[in-house]
N, C-alpha and C positions, 0 to 999 in steps of 0.2 A: 505399510509403513517400515522405516529403518528406524533402528535404535540410534544411529549417530546423529541424526537430525531433530533438532528439537521439536517437540510436536508430532514428530513422523514427517511424512513428505505426501504429496498431493501429485498426482500425473494429470496433466491437463490435456497432453497433445504429445505425439512423437518427439520426443527429444527435449520435453519441457516437463521435468519433474522437479518440484520445489519443496523447500521445507515449509511446513504449515507455520513455524515461528519464524519471521522474516525481520527484516530490519528497515525503518525507515529513515531515509539519509537528510531530511528536510532540515533538522534541528543542528546541522553541522555546520551551518551558515550563521551568521552574524545575526543580531536581535532584529526579529521582524523577518527572518529569512533573508536577510539583505547584508551584503558586505561579508567580509572574510570572518572566519571564526575567531573567537578571544585567543583560544589556545589550538593553534594548528597542529604541534605534535601529538595533542590529546585525540583529536579528531581524527589523525591518522591510525592511532592507537586502536581506536573503537571499531573503525572499519575493520583492521587486521583482526582484532579479537573475535567480531561477529563471524568472520570466516571462519576461524580456528575452532570456534565452538560449534561448527555444523551448520551455520545458516547459509544457505544456497540460494535466497531471494532477497535482494536488494532493491528497495524502492527509491526513485529518484526523480529529477526533472532538470533540464538545463536552465529552466528559470529560477531555480534555488540559487539565489545568491544576487544576481543571476550568474552563471556559470560556475562559481566557488565549488560547489558541492561535486559536480560532475569532473572537475578538475581534481579535487581531493580524493575521489574514488578512483580515478585513473593512477594517481600517485601512489596511492595505499596499494592497490590490487593489482593492476597491470604488471606482467601478462596475466590474465584471469585465470583461475582453476577451472578446468573443464566443465564442473558440474554448476558453476556460479551462474544465476540468471538474473540480469539486471533489467528490471522494469522502468520506463520512462515514461512521461507524459508530455503531451504537445496540446497546443490550445490557448495559450496565455503569455504574456511577456511583462516585464517589469519597465517602468520608467527609472529616470534618474532620480526620483524621491523615493524609489520602492514600492510605488503604487502597483496594484496587479490589474492588469488591462486584458481584455480578450484579445487573442491573434488568431483567427480561424479562418481566414480566407486561404484557398488553396496553395497561393503562393508563399503566405506565412506558415503554414502546416509543414510545406516541404522544406522550407529553409531550416525550421526547427529540428526536423529529422536529421538533417546534413550537419546542424551544429551539435546536437546528441551525439551523432556518429563520431566526430571530429574530436570533441573534447573527452569522450570516454575510451578514444582510441579503438574503435571496433569498424568492422566491415560490414557487420549486419546487427542490427537491434534484436534482443530477443523478443522483446514485447514492447509495444508502443500503446499507451491508454489515451485515447481522446477525451480532454477534459471539455465536459458540456456545459455543465451546469453555469448559468450566467452568474454574475456577482449579486445579483438580487435573489437568487435561488434557482431550483430546477424549474424547467419549462418543457412541454412537449413539442417544441419545436422540431422540424425535420431537421436530421443530421446527415441525412444522404449525401449532399455535396462533401462535408468534411470528412466524414468516414470513408466515401468513395476516394478520396484524395490519398488517404492512408493505404485503402485498398491495394490502388495503383502503385503505391510504393513498394507494397509487399509483393506484388509481382513482378515487380522489378529486381527483387532480391534484396532490399534495404531493411526490410523488417520480416521476422519470421512469424510473429503472433499479434493479434490485436485485441485491445480491451477498451473500456469505458469508465470514464470518472464522472460521478455527478449525472447518472442517467435515470430516466424512467423506464417501466416496464415496455411502454410503446416504443421508445428510442431503441431498448434492446431487440426488440423484434423487428425494427427497420434496419438496424446494422446488421443481424444476421442473415437477412435477405441477399446483402452485399458481400459479406465475408465472414467466417467463424470468429467469435468472440469467445476468449479464454477467460477473461478476468473482468469483474466489476468491482470499481472503487465508489463507495457510497457513505456517507454518514451514517453510522449506526453505532449503539452500544446498549448496554443494559438501561439507561435511562431513554434513550431515543429508538423507538422501534417503528417508526414508520415504514421501514422498508422490510418488514416480516415477511410479506409475501414474495417479494423480490430474493431475498435470502433463501427462502424455499425453492422458489423456480430455480436458481442458480445451483443449488443441490442436486435436483430433478435433471438437471441438463450438463452436469459436471463442469461448472464454470466457477472459477475460484471468486468467492466473495472476499474482498479486503476491506474491512470498516476502517474509515478515517475517523479521527478524534475518537478512539475506543475508549476513553478513560474521561470523556467529559460530559458536562450538561447534568450532573447529580442534583438534586434538591436535598436539603438538610436531611428530611427524613429517609430518604435514600440511602444517602452516605452513612447515615447512623447504622440502617441495617447491614450495609455492605461492611462496616467496619466491626461490627458484632460478629458475622460469619468469618471474616478473616482472622478475628482474634481466636475463635475456635479453632482455626484449621492452623494456627501459627504461621500466618502468611501477612502479606500487606493487602490492603483493600485493592490496589492496584493489580496486584498478581490474581486475586480472586475474580477481578472484572475480565481480565484477559481468559482467564481460563474457562470461563461462563462463555465467552464468545467462541473459542475452540470447541467447546461442548455442544454449542447451538446448532451447528451444522458441520458436516462432514468435510463440506468443501470450502470453510471458512478459512484463510489465511490472514496471519496477523503481521503489521508493519510498523509496530510501535517505535517512536523515535527517541534517541537521546545522544548526548554529547559526553556522557560520562560512562566510563568503563563499568563502575559498580552498578548503576541502575541498567546497563545491559544486561550484566549477569542476573539481575532480579527480574528482569523481563523474560529472559530465556527460562528461568526456573519457573515461572508461571505454567509453561508447556508441561510440566511434569506433575503440576498441582492436581490431585483428584478431588473432585467435588463430590461428597456423599448426596444422595437423593433427596434429604431434607433441605441442605442447602441450595440444591438447584431448584427445588418449589419454591423456596423463598425468592430466590434471585429472580425466577420466573415472574414472580407476581409483583416485582419492584415497578415496573413502569404503568401498573395500573392505579 
């Protein structure tokens, strides 16, 4: 780990070392992740400050906005620092009302990869995640065709590394038989630990596990416990929840999102928050 990157770094493959505390760019779009930001200048400022503070891992997608977020990233950061890695997602699209729709046919996935390349101003995408879960929740349907399409684009040199978003254990196994998987993005946090076994598997196989909605789903009693621990540590409940995720597994990487510079700084500070053993035990027990 390095001292300059918040939370240290994680090496997943040759040429792919990322800060464990990353930045999720989804919230830079308008309400509902649709349309332009309310304050474009502030959105650009947040992106630049994230990189200035040592973050080398930005999570995005061309369907955020749509297009808006990738265009902001390019305006704020291009030409990109050599150590900055942009992770994007394909597998969905937005309609004119902002609805989220699946887009997983080979032609659609290929077009999305080219759209990400064009709007980000890149010749090759560092990491592309296949968004698997349907909008009704995860299923164990085969992903061979979709992931095989991305693997073909990887062989063509348009993608360096591949990942999965909303995956099951069986789908991860299926994907690995087609091409290496360097990252998994699934719903996981202090209150929702259905993917405990998958977190452990990713750690054993040196696959980054990026929890989405890392701060959601708390019941009143759980939030009360979290607030008590935060008060004892002179931290915010959100910082404690993020620090616990980093503690949970050495291959956990975080991608909390914000459009506020102050909130960005608060999230980054969570990477340096030390959790006493007693606090960890309380937090571990929270989901039971």
